[in-house]
C-alpha positions as CSV (number, residue, x, y, z in Angstrom):
1,M,-18.8,11.7,-20.3
2,E,-20.0,8.4,-19.0
3,I,-16.7,6.8,-20.0
4,L,-14.8,9.6,-18.3
5,L,-16.8,9.4,-15.1
6,Q,-16.4,5.6,-15.0
7,Q,-12.6,6.0,-15.4
8,I,-12.5,8.6,-12.7
9,I,-14.4,6.3,-10.3
10,N,-12.0,3.4,-11.2
11,G,-9.0,5.8,-10.8
12,L,-10.2,6.9,-7.3
13,V,-10.6,3.3,-6.2
14,L,-7.2,2.3,-7.6
15,G,-5.5,5.4,-6.3
16,S,-6.9,4.9,-2.8
17,M,-5.2,1.5,-2.7
18,Y,-1.9,2.9,-4.0
19,A,-2.1,5.7,-1.3
20,L,-2.4,3.2,1.6
21,V,0.6,1.3,0.4
22,A,2.6,4.5,-0.4
23,L,2.1,5.6,3.2
24,G,4.0,2.6,4.4
25,Y,6.9,3.4,2.1
26,T,7.0,7.1,3.0
27,M,6.7,6.6,6.8
28,V,9.6,4.2,6.9
29,Y,11.7,6.4,4.6
30,G,10.8,9.5,6.6
31,I,12.1,7.9,9.8
32,I,15.1,5.8,8.8
33,N,15.8,6.8,5.2
34,L,15.1,3.2,4.0
35,I,13.1,2.1,1.0
36,N,11.4,-1.1,2.2
37,F,11.1,-3.0,-1.1
38,A,9.6,-6.0,0.7
39,H,6.5,-3.8,1.5
40,G,4.6,-5.2,-1.5
41,E,5.1,-8.7,-0.3
42,V,3.6,-7.8,3.1
43,L,0.5,-6.7,1.1
44,M,0.5,-10.1,-0.6
45,V,0.9,-12.0,2.7
46,G,-1.9,-10.1,4.2
47,A,-4.2,-10.7,1.3
48,L,-3.4,-14.5,1.1
49,T,-3.8,-14.8,4.9
50,S,-7.3,-13.2,4.7
51,W,-8.1,-15.6,1.8
52,S,-7.3,-18.5,4.0
53,I,-9.2,-17.1,7.0
54,I,-12.3,-16.4,4.9
55,G,-12.3,-19.9,3.5
56,L,-12.1,-21.4,7.0
57,M,-14.8,-19.1,8.4
58,R,-17.2,-19.8,5.6
59,D,-16.9,-23.5,6.4
60,A,-17.2,-23.0,10.1
61,M,-19.9,-20.2,10.1
62,P,-21.9,-20.8,6.9
63,G,-24.7,-18.4,7.9
64,A,-22.5,-15.5,9.0
65,P,-22.9,-12.2,7.1
66,G,-20.2,-11.4,4.6
67,W,-19.1,-8.2,6.2
68,V,-18.6,-9.9,9.6
69,I,-16.4,-12.5,7.9
70,L,-14.5,-9.8,6.1
71,M,-13.9,-7.8,9.3
72,I,-12.6,-10.8,11.3
73,A,-10.4,-11.9,8.4
74,M,-9.0,-8.3,8.2
75,V,-8.2,-8.2,11.9
76,I,-6.4,-11.6,11.8
77,A,-4.6,-10.8,8.5
78,C,-3.4,-7.4,10.0
79,V,-2.0,-9.1,13.1
80,V,-0.1,-11.7,10.9
81,A,1.3,-9.0,8.5
82,A,2.2,-6.7,11.4
83,T,4.1,-9.5,13.2
84,L,5.9,-10.3,9.9
85,N,6.9,-6.7,9.3
86,F,8.0,-6.4,12.9
87,V,10.3,-9.5,12.5
88,I,11.6,-8.2,9.1
89,E,12.6,-4.9,10.7
90,K,14.2,-6.6,13.7
91,V,16.1,-9.3,11.8
92,A,16.9,-7.8,8.4
93,Y,17.0,-4.0,8.8
94,R,18.0,-3.2,12.3
95,P,21.5,-4.8,12.2
96,L,22.2,-2.8,9.0
97,R,20.9,0.6,10.2
98,N,24.3,2.2,10.4
99,S,25.7,0.4,7.3
100,P,26.1,1.9,3.9
101,K,22.8,2.6,2.2
102,L,23.3,-0.1,-0.4
103,A,23.3,-2.9,2.2
104,P,19.7,-2.5,3.5
105,L,18.5,-1.9,-0.1
106,I,19.9,-5.2,-1.3
107,T,18.6,-6.9,1.9
108,A,15.1,-5.5,1.2
109,I,15.1,-6.9,-2.4
110,G,16.3,-10.2,-1.0
111,M,13.6,-10.2,1.6
112,S,11.0,-9.5,-1.1
113,I,12.2,-12.6,-3.1
114,L,12.3,-14.7,0.0
115,L,8.7,-13.8,1.0
116,Q,7.4,-14.5,-2.5
117,T,9.1,-17.9,-2.4
118,L,7.8,-18.8,1.0
119,A,4.3,-17.7,0.0
120,M,4.5,-19.9,-3.2
121,I,5.4,-22.9,-1.0
122,I,2.7,-22.2,1.6
123,W,-0.2,-21.2,-0.7
124,K,1.0,-22.8,-4.0
125,P,1.7,-20.8,-7.2
126,N,-1.8,-20.9,-8.8
127,Y,-4.2,-18.0,-8.9
128,K,-7.0,-18.4,-6.3
129,P,-10.5,-16.8,-6.6
130,Y,-11.1,-14.3,-3.8
131,P,-14.6,-14.7,-2.5
132,T,-17.1,-11.9,-3.0
133,L,-18.6,-11.2,0.4
134,L,-20.6,-8.0,-0.3
135,P,-23.6,-7.6,-2.6
136,S,-22.6,-7.5,-6.3
137,A,-25.5,-5.3,-7.6
138,P,-23.9,-2.1,-8.8
139,F,-25.2,1.5,-8.4
140,N,-25.6,3.8,-11.4
141,I,-24.2,7.3,-11.1
142,A,-24.9,9.4,-14.2
143,G,-24.3,6.5,-16.5
144,A,-21.3,5.1,-14.7
145,V,-21.4,2.2,-12.2
146,I,-19.9,1.7,-8.8
147,T,-20.1,-1.6,-6.9
148,P,-20.6,-2.0,-3.1
149,T,-17.0,-3.4,-3.0
150,Q,-15.7,-0.2,-4.5
151,I,-17.7,2.0,-2.1
152,M,-16.3,-0.1,0.8
153,I,-12.7,0.5,-0.6
154,L,-13.2,4.3,-0.7
155,G,-14.9,4.3,2.7
156,V,-12.2,2.1,4.4
157,T,-9.4,4.2,2.8
158,A,-10.9,7.5,4.0
159,I,-11.3,6.1,7.6
160,S,-7.8,4.6,7.6
161,L,-6.2,7.9,6.4
162,A,-8.2,9.9,9.0
163,V,-7.0,7.5,11.8
164,L,-3.4,7.7,10.6
165,M,-3.4,11.5,10.4
166,Y,-4.9,11.7,13.9
167,L,-2.3,9.2,15.2
168,V,0.6,11.1,13.7
169,N,-0.5,14.6,14.6
170,Y,-2.3,14.2,18.0
171,T,-0.9,11.2,19.9
172,K,2.2,10.6,22.0
173,L,3.3,8.0,19.5
174,G,2.9,10.4,16.6
175,R,5.0,13.0,18.4
176,A,7.7,10.4,19.0
177,M,7.6,9.4,15.3
178,R,8.0,13.0,14.2
179,A,10.8,13.6,16.8
180,T,12.7,10.5,15.6
181,A,12.3,11.5,12.0
182,E,13.8,15.0,12.9
183,N,16.8,13.7,14.8
184,P,16.9,10.2,16.4
185,R,19.8,11.0,18.7
186,V,18.3,14.1,20.2
187,A,14.9,12.3,20.5
188,A,16.6,9.5,22.4
189,L,18.1,12.0,24.8
190,M,14.6,13.4,25.4
191,G,13.3,10.0,26.5
192,V,12.0,8.7,23.1
193,K,12.9,5.1,22.3
194,P,13.8,5.2,18.6
195,D,13.8,1.4,18.2
196,M,10.3,1.2,19.5
197,V,9.2,4.0,17.3
198,I,10.7,2.4,14.2
199,S,9.1,-1.0,15.0
200,A,5.7,0.8,15.5
201,T,6.1,2.5,12.1
202,F,6.7,-0.9,10.4
203,I,3.6,-2.3,12.2
204,I,1.4,0.6,11.1
205,G,2.7,0.3,7.5
206,A,1.9,-3.5,7.6
207,V,-1.6,-2.8,8.7
208,L,-2.2,-0.3,5.9
209,A,-0.7,-2.7,3.4
210,T,-2.9,-5.5,4.5
211,I,-6.0,-3.4,4.2
212,A,-4.9,-2.3,0.7
213,G,-4.1,-6.0,-0.2
214,M,-7.6,-7.2,0.9
215,M,-9.2,-4.3,-1.1
216,Y,-7.1,-5.1,-4.1
217,A,-8.0,-8.8,-4.0
218,S,-11.7,-7.9,-3.5
219,N,-11.7,-5.5,-6.4
220,Y,-9.9,-7.8,-8.9
221,G,-11.2,-11.2,-7.5
222,T,-7.9,-13.1,-7.4
223,V,-4.9,-13.6,-5.1
224,Q,-1.5,-15.1,-5.8
225,H,2.1,-15.1,-4.5
226,T,3.3,-12.5,-6.9
227,M,0.3,-10.1,-6.5
228,G,2.2,-7.6,-4.3
229,F,5.1,-6.8,-6.7
230,L,3.4,-4.5,-9.2
231,P,1.1,-2.7,-6.7
232,G,4.2,-2.2,-4.4
233,L,6.2,-0.8,-7.3
234,K,3.4,1.6,-8.3
235,A,2.9,2.6,-4.7
236,F,6.6,3.4,-4.5
237,T,6.2,5.5,-7.6
238,A,3.2,7.3,-6.0
239,A,5.3,8.0,-2.9
240,V,8.1,9.5,-5.1
241,F,5.5,11.4,-7.2
242,G,4.0,13.0,-4.1
243,G,7.3,13.6,-2.3
244,I,8.7,10.6,-0.4
245,G,8.8,11.3,3.3
246,N,5.7,13.4,3.1
247,L,2.4,11.7,4.3
248,A,0.1,14.1,2.5
249,G,2.3,13.7,-0.6
250,A,1.9,9.9,-0.5
251,V,-1.9,10.3,-0.5
252,V,-2.0,12.9,-3.2
253,G,0.5,10.9,-5.3
254,G,-1.4,7.6,-4.9
255,I,-4.8,9.1,-5.9
256,L,-3.3,11.1,-8.8
257,L,-1.4,8.1,-10.1
258,G,-4.6,6.0,-9.9
259,L,-6.5,8.6,-11.9
260,I,-3.7,9.0,-14.5
261,E,-3.5,5.2,-14.9
262,S,-7.2,4.7,-15.1
263,I,-8.0,7.6,-17.5
264,G,-5.0,6.8,-19.6
265,S,-6.0,3.1,-20.0
266,G,-9.5,4.2,-21.1
267,Y,-8.1,6.5,-23.8
268,I,-4.8,4.9,-24.7
269,G,-6.3,3.2,-27.8
270,T,-7.6,6.5,-29.1
271,I,-4.3,8.3,-28.3
272,T,-2.2,5.7,-30.1
273,G,-4.6,5.1,-33.0
274,G,-5.3,1.5,-31.8
275,V,-1.6,0.5,-31.6
276,L,-1.8,0.0,-27.8
277,G,-4.7,-1.3,-25.7
278,S,-5.8,-1.0,-22.1
279,N,-3.5,-3.9,-21.2
280,Y,-0.6,-1.4,-21.5
281,S,-2.0,0.8,-18.7
282,D,1.0,-0.1,-16.4
283,I,3.3,2.1,-18.6
284,F,1.6,5.3,-17.3
285,A,2.9,4.8,-13.7
286,F,6.5,4.6,-14.9
287,I,6.1,7.5,-17.5
288,V,4.9,9.6,-14.5
289,L,7.9,8.5,-12.4
290,I,10.4,9.4,-15.2
291,I,8.9,12.8,-15.8
292,M,8.7,13.6,-12.1
293,L,12.3,12.6,-11.4
294,T,13.4,14.6,-14.4
295,L,11.4,17.8,-13.7
296,R,10.9,17.8,-9.9
297,P,13.0,15.1,-8.1
298,S,11.6,16.1,-4.7
299,G,8.0,15.3,-5.7
300,L,4.9,17.4,-5.9
301,L,4.8,18.4,-2.2
302,G,8.5,18.3,-1.7
303,E,10.5,15.8,0.3
304,R,10.2,16.2,4.1
305,V,13.2,14.4,5.5
306,A,15.3,16.2,8.2
307,D,19.1,16.5,7.7
308,R,20.9,14.0,10.0
309,A,23.0,15.7,12.6
């Protein structure tokens, strides 16, 4: 039971990070029917920016509390990533909005490779230790352990999801986003500015990806220029699993995928008789994707994307 409880805690932490990134995929797809494959690299840029800011602030403010440094680094990293995603949408995706769907897809993959290369040039290709700014003493829960960093991850995820749901369901911008997703032409006739709404969606997605990237780096303790590829791919899997275009589906898919991956990695050795170890945990995400696409292509909660007029 202790092992199972520990894997559930690990799965919730991992799934919450997948959920934040999956929301970025599903919001963009819900509005413009585009899979932004550069989204994982926005996560990476946010995490590396926060690493640089934390290093500068620890030198400039040696006595500052860790959580203050973390919050300031998060704000600055979110601004940098949001600006980057805004530019990506304006330069790479907007000119191709009415093109065949293959064109923006190839552009997104190209942008992903470009961002990885630029990050490698700016931050160098080596792995960098991500500083631990919160207390490291773990808490015991019925034989399982949870660290202050993991508690912070779960808390920040819950707050971020609550703010996003409020924004989408109860604000003027949220109504504009839902109207644009329903029918951008009619929304434009009613006074909504689709270009502004789409840019806002990319900015919100970048902020969520940066928060997830910082949490990912804090949990695993390293950052590097390729760190966004696998989390981005798994978050896309989570979005498809839950039903791409559906916000609740992205959250459910992310958390379930994290639990499946974590519990699977804890028991994969027993299941396979020792043939496979926990380092093969990545296969679970793609097994889930294959099964879901085969049995229920619209995802668990169904795809919520309006038919274009």
